matplotlib code that plots the C-alpha trace (Angstrom):
import matplotlib.pyplot as plt

x = [136.3, 136.2, 134.2, 131.7, 128.5, 128.7, 126.4, 126.3, 128.5, 126.5, 126.0, 123.0, 124.6, 121.4, 119.6, 120.9, 121.4, 121.1, 124.4, 126.3, 124.6, 125.4, 129.2, 129.1, 127.9, 130.6, 133.1, 133.7, 134.8, 132.8, 129.6, 128.6, 127.5, 123.6, 124.6, 126.4, 123.7, 120.9, 123.3, 124.0, 120.3, 119.1, 122.0, 120.8, 117.1, 118.0, 121.4, 121.3, 122.2, 126.1, 125.4, 123.2, 125.3, 128.4, 126.1, 124.9, 128.4, 129.3, 126.1, 126.8, 130.5, 128.9, 126.4, 128.7, 131.0, 128.0, 127.1, 130.7, 131.0, 127.9, 129.6, 128.1, 130.7, 128.4, 127.3, 124.9, 124.7, 122.2, 122.4, 126.3, 127.1, 130.1, 133.1, 133.8, 136.8, 136.4, 133.6, 131.6, 134.2, 137.0, 135.0, 133.6, 137.2, 138.8, 136.6, 136.8, 139.2, 137.2, 134.1, 132.3, 130.7, 128.5, 127.7, 124.5, 123.9, 122.1, 124.2, 126.8, 129.2, 129.3, 129.7, 132.7, 134.4, 133.4, 137.0, 137.9, 135.3, 136.8, 140.2, 139.2, 141.1, 142.6, 140.7, 137.3, 135.7, 134.0, 131.7, 129.8, 126.2, 124.8, 121.1, 118.2, 116.9, 113.5, 114.7, 115.3, 115.3, 118.3, 120.2, 119.7, 120.3, 123.7, 124.7, 124.1, 127.2, 129.2, 127.0, 125.5, 121.9, 121.5, 123.8, 123.4, 123.8, 123.7, 121.4, 122.2, 120.1, 121.6, 119.8, 118.0, 114.6, 113.5, 114.1, 110.9, 107.2, 104.8, 102.2, 101.4, 101.4, 105.0, 107.9, 105.8, 108.8, 107.4, 106.6, 110.0, 111.9, 110.0, 110.9, 114.8, 114.2, 112.3, 115.3, 117.9, 118.5, 117.7, 120.6, 120.5, 120.6, 118.7, 120.5, 118.6, 118.5, 115.8, 115.2, 112.4, 110.1, 109.8, 113.0, 113.3, 109.9, 110.3, 113.8, 112.8, 110.1, 111.9, 114.3, 111.8, 110.2, 114.0, 114.4, 110.9, 111.3, 114.6, 112.8, 113.8, 111.0, 111.4, 109.7, 110.4, 109.0, 107.7, 108.9, 106.0, 106.2, 110.2, 109.6, 107.4, 110.3, 111.4, 108.1, 108.8, 112.5, 114.2, 115.7, 118.9, 119.2, 118.9, 116.0, 115.0, 116.6, 118.1, 121.2, 123.6, 122.4, 122.7, 125.3, 127.5, 131.2, 133.0, 132.8, 129.1, 128.7, 130.8, 128.8, 125.6, 126.6, 126.8, 122.5, 119.9, 120.1, 116.4, 117.4, 116.2, 118.5, 117.9, 119.5, 117.5, 118.1, 116.0, 114.9]
y = [203.5, 199.8, 197.1, 194.6, 193.9, 190.9, 188.1, 184.3, 182.5, 179.3, 178.2, 176.1, 173.7, 171.4, 173.9, 176.1, 179.8, 182.1, 183.9, 180.5, 179.3, 182.6, 182.0, 178.5, 180.1, 182.7, 180.0, 180.7, 178.4, 179.5, 177.2, 173.8, 170.3, 171.5, 174.7, 173.4, 170.5, 173.3, 175.3, 172.6, 171.4, 175.2, 175.4, 172.1, 173.6, 177.2, 177.3, 181.1, 181.1, 181.5, 184.0, 185.8, 185.8, 187.3, 189.8, 191.1, 191.5, 193.6, 195.5, 196.5, 197.7, 199.9, 201.1, 202.1, 203.7, 205.8, 206.6, 207.7, 209.7, 211.6, 212.6, 210.0, 209.2, 206.7, 203.2, 200.8, 197.4, 195.0, 191.4, 191.6, 187.9, 186.2, 188.6, 188.4, 190.8, 193.4, 194.0, 197.1, 199.1, 198.4, 199.9, 202.9, 203.5, 203.1, 205.9, 208.0, 206.9, 208.6, 206.7, 205.0, 201.7, 199.7, 195.8, 194.2, 190.4, 187.9, 185.0, 183.9, 182.7, 186.4, 187.3, 185.0, 186.7, 190.1, 191.0, 190.2, 193.2, 195.6, 196.2, 199.4, 202.5, 204.6, 207.5, 205.9, 203.2, 200.0, 198.1, 195.1, 194.6, 191.4, 191.8, 191.0, 193.0, 192.6, 194.7, 198.0, 199.5, 197.7, 198.1, 201.8, 202.5, 200.6, 201.9, 205.6, 205.1, 205.1, 206.9, 210.2, 209.9, 213.9, 213.3, 211.2, 207.7, 205.0, 202.0, 198.8, 195.7, 193.7, 190.1, 190.2, 191.6, 188.3, 186.5, 188.8, 188.6, 191.1, 190.3, 193.1, 190.8, 189.0, 190.5, 193.3, 194.3, 197.4, 198.7, 197.6, 199.3, 202.3, 202.6, 202.4, 205.1, 207.3, 207.5, 208.5, 212.1, 213.9, 213.3, 209.6, 206.4, 203.0, 200.3, 197.1, 194.2, 191.3, 188.2, 188.2, 185.4, 187.8, 186.9, 183.1, 181.8, 177.8, 178.1, 180.6, 178.6, 175.2, 177.5, 178.8, 175.8, 174.4, 177.3, 176.6, 172.8, 173.9, 176.1, 179.4, 181.6, 182.9, 185.8, 186.4, 189.7, 191.4, 194.5, 196.6, 194.8, 195.6, 199.0, 199.6, 199.6, 203.1, 204.8, 208.4, 208.3, 209.6, 206.7, 207.3, 206.4, 203.8, 203.1, 199.6, 197.2, 193.8, 193.8, 193.3, 196.5, 198.9, 201.2, 198.1, 197.8, 195.9, 192.9, 193.2, 193.3, 190.5, 188.5, 189.3, 186.8, 184.0, 184.2, 185.8, 186.8, 186.8, 189.8, 193.3, 196.3, 200.1, 202.7, 205.8, 209.3, 210.4, 214.1]
z = [-14.4, -14.7, -12.7, -12.4, -10.3, -8.1, -8.3, -8.4, -10.8, -10.7, -14.4, -15.4, -18.0, -18.1, -20.9, -23.4, -23.2, -26.2, -25.5, -25.5, -28.5, -30.4, -29.2, -30.8, -34.0, -33.8, -33.3, -29.6, -27.1, -24.3, -24.3, -23.2, -24.8, -24.4, -26.3, -29.1, -29.6, -30.0, -32.1, -34.6, -34.6, -35.5, -38.1, -39.6, -39.6, -40.8, -42.8, -42.0, -38.4, -38.8, -41.5, -39.1, -36.0, -38.1, -39.6, -36.4, -34.9, -38.1, -37.9, -34.3, -35.3, -37.9, -35.7, -32.8, -35.1, -36.3, -32.9, -32.2, -35.3, -34.2, -31.2, -28.6, -25.8, -23.7, -24.8, -22.9, -24.5, -23.1, -24.0, -24.4, -24.9, -24.7, -25.1, -28.7, -30.1, -31.3, -28.7, -28.4, -26.3, -28.1, -31.1, -29.3, -27.8, -30.9, -32.3, -29.2, -26.4, -23.9, -24.5, -21.3, -21.9, -19.7, -20.7, -19.1, -19.3, -17.2, -18.1, -15.3, -17.8, -19.2, -15.5, -15.3, -18.4, -17.1, -16.5, -20.2, -21.0, -18.4, -20.2, -21.8, -22.6, -20.1, -20.8, -21.0, -18.8, -18.9, -16.5, -16.3, -14.8, -14.2, -14.5, -16.9, -19.6, -18.0, -14.8, -16.4, -13.2, -11.9, -15.2, -15.4, -11.7, -11.8, -15.4, -14.1, -11.8, -14.9, -17.4, -17.3, -18.6, -19.1, -21.8, -25.1, -24.6, -27.4, -26.1, -28.0, -27.9, -30.9, -31.5, -28.1, -28.8, -30.5, -27.2, -25.4, -26.2, -26.7, -23.9, -21.6, -18.7, -19.4, -21.2, -22.8, -25.1, -26.7, -23.1, -21.8, -24.6, -24.2, -20.4, -21.6, -24.2, -22.0, -19.6, -22.5, -23.2, -26.4, -28.6, -27.9, -30.2, -30.2, -31.9, -32.8, -34.7, -34.6, -36.4, -38.9, -40.6, -43.6, -45.5, -44.8, -43.3, -43.3, -41.9, -39.3, -38.4, -37.9, -35.8, -33.8, -32.9, -32.0, -29.5, -28.0, -27.5, -25.5, -23.4, -25.0, -26.2, -29.7, -31.3, -35.2, -36.2, -39.5, -40.9, -39.5, -35.8, -35.9, -37.2, -34.1, -31.8, -33.1, -32.9, -31.8, -32.7, -36.1, -38.0, -39.4, -43.0, -44.8, -42.4, -41.1, -43.7, -43.7, -41.7, -44.3, -46.2, -43.0, -44.3, -45.5, -45.9, -48.5, -46.2, -45.9, -49.5, -50.2, -47.5, -49.1, -52.0, -49.3, -49.2, -47.2, -43.5, -41.9, -39.5, -39.7, -38.4, -37.8, -35.9, -34.6, -32.7, -30.0, -31.1]

ax = plt.figure().add_subplot(projection="3d")
ax.plot(x, y, z, "-o")
ax.set_aspect("equal")
plt.show()
């Protein structure tokens, strides 16, 4: 099963978008001058930015393989970003060809590239939903056209929660995550990473201010604040840890020598 949800493709190139800033850090070409300008400013203010983007991608690969090896065959990736190979469906379907994957993002540029996301395995399937993480009703309803929520699903929100605030009358990020997790069947997985001020306070503070000046709210979180996302779930070893250290492979061990990455990561199972 393949397909994407139709939606307007008008792109606001007058202000940066986090997915396109992230794309620039990863060496991609699907960004605009306004995105590159902010990406360069943040990199100058916080030299960990590119390392963090790369470490997040590698963490996603490791976490998805872990879920697939545990028998999960359904994946919902919210905040997909610009396609960068190998993407989540390629990792999941390399581990289990019958895996079904739904991507969701609110960036029209990602919508425009949705076809690149949809070439999955013949045995499995991929679909793209154009919707905002703050609208779980829409995302879950459309994802259910591809995924069976009576069976385990791996829910991935990698490098996304730091764009959402805590306020109950605004994003209510903890309540929002709880709504998604509530919909998941027992045996499902939650895959998260989040920027923290704990490991590089000055650099992250400068990056936070630059994001906010650009019109993008940014909310680094401490270890206890990040761990709270996993309340009621069973954390997989080694628990919540800096992203390089989550079940590292040789490439990750080598990358640790480049310096700190102020990002926490964790994977948990719904009991």
